[in-house]
GULOZA-991104 format. One record per residue (C-alpha): residue in three letters; residue number from 0; x, y, z. Coordinates in pm, 1 decimal, always signed. Layout:
N
{aa = ALA; i = NUM; u = X; v = Y; w = Z}
...
END
This chain:
148
{aa = MET; i = 0; u = +2408.5; v = +2549.9; w = +6864.5}
{aa = ASP; i = 1; u = +2209.2; v = +2591.9; w = +7178.7}
{aa = PRO; i = 2; u = +2154.4; v = +2969.8; w = +7199.2}
{aa = ALA; i = 3; u = +2052.0; v = +2944.7; w = +7562.5}
{aa = CYS; i = 4; u = +2393.8; v = +2833.9; w = +7681.3}
{aa = GLY; i = 5; u = +2622.5; v = +2945.9; w = +7397.1}
{aa = PHE; i = 6; u = +2757.7; v = +2597.8; w = +7327.3}
{aa = ARG; i = 7; u = +2798.1; v = +2436.8; w = +6988.6}
{aa = ALA; i = 8; u = +2762.7; v = +2060.2; w = +6972.2}
{aa = SER; i = 9; u = +3014.6; v = +1848.9; w = +6787.9}
{aa = GLU; i = 10; u = +3076.6; v = +1477.2; w = +6793.7}
{aa = ASP; i = 11; u = +3399.2; v = +1499.8; w = +6990.3}
{aa = ASN; i = 12; u = +3354.3; v = +1790.2; w = +7225.2}
{aa = TRP; i = 13; u = +3157.0; v = +2092.9; w = +7336.5}
{aa = ARG; i = 14; u = +3309.0; v = +2430.0; w = +7256.2}
{aa = LEU; i = 15; u = +3220.4; v = +2752.9; w = +7420.5}
{aa = VAL; i = 16; u = +3120.5; v = +3002.4; w = +7153.9}
{aa = SER; i = 17; u = +3245.8; v = +3336.2; w = +7271.3}
{aa = LYS; i = 18; u = +3001.1; v = +3620.7; w = +7317.4}
{aa = GLN; i = 19; u = +3229.8; v = +3825.0; w = +7093.8}
{aa = ASP; i = 20; u = +3179.2; v = +3580.6; w = +6804.4}
{aa = GLN; i = 21; u = +2805.0; v = +3572.8; w = +6862.5}
{aa = ASN; i = 22; u = +2787.7; v = +3951.7; w = +6869.3}
{aa = ALA; i = 23; u = +3001.1; v = +3979.1; w = +6554.0}
{aa = ARG; i = 24; u = +2762.6; v = +3745.5; w = +6369.0}
{aa = ARG; i = 25; u = +2461.5; v = +3942.8; w = +6489.6}
{aa = PHE; i = 26; u = +2625.9; v = +4267.5; w = +6379.5}
{aa = ARG; i = 27; u = +2700.8; v = +4131.5; w = +6029.5}
{aa = ARG; i = 28; u = +2340.7; v = +4011.6; w = +5995.2}
{aa = LEU; i = 29; u = +2203.0; v = +4346.6; w = +6108.4}
{aa = MET; i = 30; u = +2428.7; v = +4532.8; w = +5865.4}
{aa = ALA; i = 31; u = +2321.6; v = +4308.7; w = +5578.8}
{aa = ALA; i = 32; u = +1956.2; v = +4351.2; w = +5674.4}
{aa = SER; i = 33; u = +1996.2; v = +4728.1; w = +5681.7}
{aa = LYS; i = 34; u = +2114.9; v = +4708.3; w = +5319.5}
{aa = GLY; i = 35; u = +1814.2; v = +4498.6; w = +5223.1}
{aa = GLU; i = 36; u = +2021.1; v = +4180.5; w = +5196.0}
{aa = LEU; i = 37; u = +1893.4; v = +3845.1; w = +5314.1}
{aa = VAL; i = 38; u = +2136.6; v = +3655.3; w = +5534.8}
{aa = LEU; i = 39; u = +2049.3; v = +3302.4; w = +5641.7}
{aa = THR; i = 40; u = +2228.4; v = +3043.1; w = +5847.5}
{aa = PHE; i = 41; u = +2230.7; v = +2691.1; w = +5708.7}
{aa = ASP; i = 42; u = +1964.5; v = +2593.2; w = +5959.6}
{aa = GLU; i = 43; u = +1741.1; v = +2888.4; w = +5874.2}
{aa = TYR; i = 44; u = +1772.7; v = +2799.7; w = +5506.1}
{aa = GLN; i = 45; u = +1687.6; v = +2438.7; w = +5582.5}
{aa = LYS; i = 46; u = +1369.2; v = +2540.6; w = +5765.1}
{aa = ALA; i = 47; u = +1268.7; v = +2775.5; w = +5482.6}
{aa = ALA; i = 48; u = +1338.7; v = +2511.4; w = +5218.8}
{aa = ARG; i = 49; u = +1145.1; v = +2250.7; w = +5416.9}
{aa = SER; i = 50; u = +837.8; v = +2471.8; w = +5407.3}
{aa = THR; i = 51; u = +837.9; v = +2437.9; w = +5027.1}
{aa = ALA; i = 52; u = +884.1; v = +2058.0; w = +5018.0}
{aa = GLN; i = 53; u = +616.8; v = +1879.2; w = +4814.2}
{aa = TYR; i = 54; u = +707.7; v = +1524.6; w = +4724.7}
{aa = PRO; i = 55; u = +574.5; v = +1177.9; w = +4807.4}
{aa = GLY; i = 56; u = +628.3; v = +1081.3; w = +5170.3}
{aa = VAL; i = 57; u = +782.0; v = +1407.6; w = +5292.5}
{aa = GLY; i = 58; u = +935.6; v = +1329.8; w = +5628.2}
{aa = GLN; i = 59; u = +983.3; v = +959.8; w = +5549.9}
{aa = ASN; i = 60; u = +1148.9; v = +954.2; w = +5208.2}
{aa = ILE; i = 61; u = +1526.7; v = +969.8; w = +5166.2}
{aa = TYR; i = 62; u = +1507.2; v = +850.3; w = +4805.6}
{aa = TYR; i = 63; u = +1338.6; v = +1150.3; w = +4645.0}
{aa = PRO; i = 64; u = +1585.9; v = +1414.2; w = +4770.9}
{aa = THR; i = 65; u = +1881.9; v = +1183.6; w = +4705.1}
{aa = LEU; i = 66; u = +1783.4; v = +1132.6; w = +4342.8}
{aa = GLY; i = 67; u = +1697.1; v = +1501.8; w = +4306.7}
{aa = LEU; i = 68; u = +2040.1; v = +1595.3; w = +4442.1}
{aa = ALA; i = 69; u = +2211.1; v = +1367.2; w = +4191.8}
{aa = GLY; i = 70; u = +2004.3; v = +1511.5; w = +3907.1}
{aa = GLU; i = 71; u = +2069.4; v = +1873.7; w = +3999.7}
{aa = ALA; i = 72; u = +2442.3; v = +1812.1; w = +4050.0}
{aa = GLY; i = 73; u = +2440.1; v = +1662.8; w = +3700.5}
{aa = GLU; i = 74; u = +2277.8; v = +1979.7; w = +3568.5}
{aa = VAL; i = 75; u = +2557.2; v = +2188.3; w = +3725.1}
{aa = ALA; i = 76; u = +2814.5; v = +1962.5; w = +3557.5}
{aa = GLU; i = 77; u = +2628.2; v = +1991.3; w = +3226.1}
{aa = LYS; i = 78; u = +2636.7; v = +2371.9; w = +3240.9}
{aa = ILE; i = 79; u = +3010.8; v = +2367.2; w = +3316.2}
{aa = LYS; i = 80; u = +3063.7; v = +2128.0; w = +3023.1}
{aa = LYS; i = 81; u = +2878.6; v = +2365.0; w = +2790.0}
{aa = LEU; i = 82; u = +3077.5; v = +2656.7; w = +2928.6}
{aa = MET; i = 83; u = +3395.6; v = +2476.4; w = +2819.3}
{aa = ARG; i = 84; u = +3250.1; v = +2365.6; w = +2485.6}
{aa = ASP; i = 85; u = +3070.7; v = +2683.6; w = +2380.8}
{aa = ASN; i = 86; u = +3262.4; v = +2962.0; w = +2556.2}
{aa = ASN; i = 87; u = +3621.3; v = +2834.5; w = +2572.3}
{aa = GLY; i = 88; u = +3577.8; v = +2822.3; w = +2948.4}
{aa = VAL; i = 89; u = +3487.2; v = +3190.5; w = +2975.6}
{aa = LEU; i = 90; u = +3224.2; v = +3248.5; w = +3242.5}
{aa = THR; i = 91; u = +2974.5; v = +3505.5; w = +3118.4}
{aa = PRO; i = 92; u = +2732.5; v = +3683.4; w = +3353.5}
{aa = GLU; i = 93; u = +2445.4; v = +3486.4; w = +3195.8}
{aa = ARG; i = 94; u = +2613.0; v = +3151.5; w = +3254.5}
{aa = ARG; i = 95; u = +2708.6; v = +3252.6; w = +3606.9}
{aa = GLU; i = 96; u = +2342.1; v = +3332.7; w = +3677.5}
{aa = ALA; i = 97; u = +2232.8; v = +2998.3; w = +3531.3}
{aa = LEU; i = 98; u = +2486.4; v = +2819.7; w = +3752.8}
{aa = LYS; i = 99; u = +2361.7; v = +3011.7; w = +4056.2}
{aa = LYS; i = 100; u = +2009.9; v = +2882.0; w = +3989.0}
{aa = GLU; i = 101; u = +2128.3; v = +2522.9; w = +3954.3}
{aa = LEU; i = 102; u = +2343.6; v = +2549.4; w = +4267.4}
{aa = GLY; i = 103; u = +2036.2; v = +2676.2; w = +4450.6}
{aa = ASP; i = 104; u = +1854.2; v = +2360.9; w = +4342.3}
{aa = VAL; i = 105; u = +2147.0; v = +2149.8; w = +4468.8}
{aa = LEU; i = 106; u = +2129.3; v = +2334.9; w = +4799.4}
{aa = TRP; i = 107; u = +1755.0; v = +2271.1; w = +4827.2}
{aa = TYR; i = 108; u = +1801.6; v = +1897.6; w = +4782.6}
{aa = VAL; i = 109; u = +2088.5; v = +1891.7; w = +5035.2}
{aa = ALA; i = 110; u = +1854.7; v = +2062.9; w = +5282.2}
{aa = ALA; i = 111; u = +1573.8; v = +1817.6; w = +5204.8}
{aa = LEU; i = 112; u = +1801.5; v = +1516.8; w = +5246.8}
{aa = CYS; i = 113; u = +1939.2; v = +1650.7; w = +5575.2}
{aa = SER; i = 114; u = +1582.2; v = +1693.6; w = +5699.8}
{aa = GLU; i = 115; u = +1487.9; v = +1341.3; w = +5595.9}
{aa = LEU; i = 116; u = +1793.3; v = +1206.8; w = +5782.6}
{aa = GLY; i = 117; u = +1716.1; v = +1407.0; w = +6095.5}
{aa = LEU; i = 118; u = +2027.6; v = +1621.8; w = +6055.3}
{aa = THR; i = 119; u = +2068.8; v = +1995.8; w = +6039.1}
{aa = MET; i = 120; u = +2273.5; v = +2152.6; w = +5763.7}
{aa = GLY; i = 121; u = +2461.7; v = +2340.7; w = +6035.2}
{aa = GLU; i = 122; u = +2574.8; v = +2023.4; w = +6207.8}
{aa = VAL; i = 123; u = +2671.9; v = +1864.9; w = +5874.0}
{aa = ALA; i = 124; u = +2872.7; v = +2175.0; w = +5776.7}
{aa = GLU; i = 125; u = +3043.2; v = +2191.6; w = +6116.2}
{aa = HIS; i = 126; u = +3129.6; v = +1821.0; w = +6109.8}
{aa = ASN; i = 127; u = +3273.4; v = +1857.2; w = +5760.5}
{aa = VAL; i = 128; u = +3495.1; v = +2151.2; w = +5856.9}
{aa = GLU; i = 129; u = +3618.6; v = +1964.9; w = +6165.1}
{aa = LYS; i = 130; u = +3695.4; v = +1659.1; w = +5949.5}
{aa = LEU; i = 131; u = +3887.9; v = +1868.7; w = +5696.1}
{aa = ARG; i = 132; u = +4082.4; v = +2055.6; w = +5966.8}
{aa = ASP; i = 133; u = +4180.6; v = +1723.6; w = +6122.5}
{aa = ARG; i = 134; u = +4295.6; v = +1589.9; w = +5785.7}
{aa = LYS; i = 135; u = +4492.5; v = +1907.6; w = +5719.2}
{aa = GLU; i = 136; u = +4664.1; v = +1886.5; w = +6059.2}
{aa = ARG; i = 137; u = +4758.8; v = +1525.1; w = +5986.0}
{aa = ASN; i = 138; u = +4860.6; v = +1613.4; w = +5627.7}
{aa = ALA; i = 139; u = +4596.6; v = +1368.7; w = +5504.6}
{aa = LEU; i = 140; u = +4392.8; v = +1586.7; w = +5267.2}
{aa = HIS; i = 141; u = +4531.1; v = +1397.5; w = +4967.4}
{aa = GLY; i = 142; u = +4444.7; v = +1037.5; w = +4898.9}
{aa = ASP; i = 143; u = +4132.9; v = +826.9; w = +4888.1}
{aa = GLY; i = 144; u = +3871.1; v = +709.0; w = +5130.6}
{aa = ASP; i = 145; u = +3649.4; v = +859.9; w = +5393.5}
{aa = ASN; i = 146; u = +3862.5; v = +753.5; w = +5688.5}
{aa = ARG; i = 147; u = +4192.2; v = +919.8; w = +5599.1}
END
């Protein structure tokens, strides 16, 4: 989003983001901050995550974050498998915390891969929501393939 003009870019069109929506987001962030909570946009997270990136060829290496993403997603799946095996599918606070840590690692690698591809997490998230809304409107959420 270009904060100077209040427009949000998408592939198909430009939408005016109302001042009311912008003010509501600012208010929610201020309220969270007043409670000592950290609230980040996808793009702010991506910048923060990028500042911690230390791997071969940072800025020119799509392979490292791709493989890291696959590995971390596998660790999430492994923890869910053990939840089913060891806890009859009951999610304990300890297992929930462990999953939160692994999901954070997944998020980091998504951010790193977006950066390597020259994308922002915000634009990826927005594109995905637009794609899903379009599929829902066309009753095409079910089925296979990217171009439903």
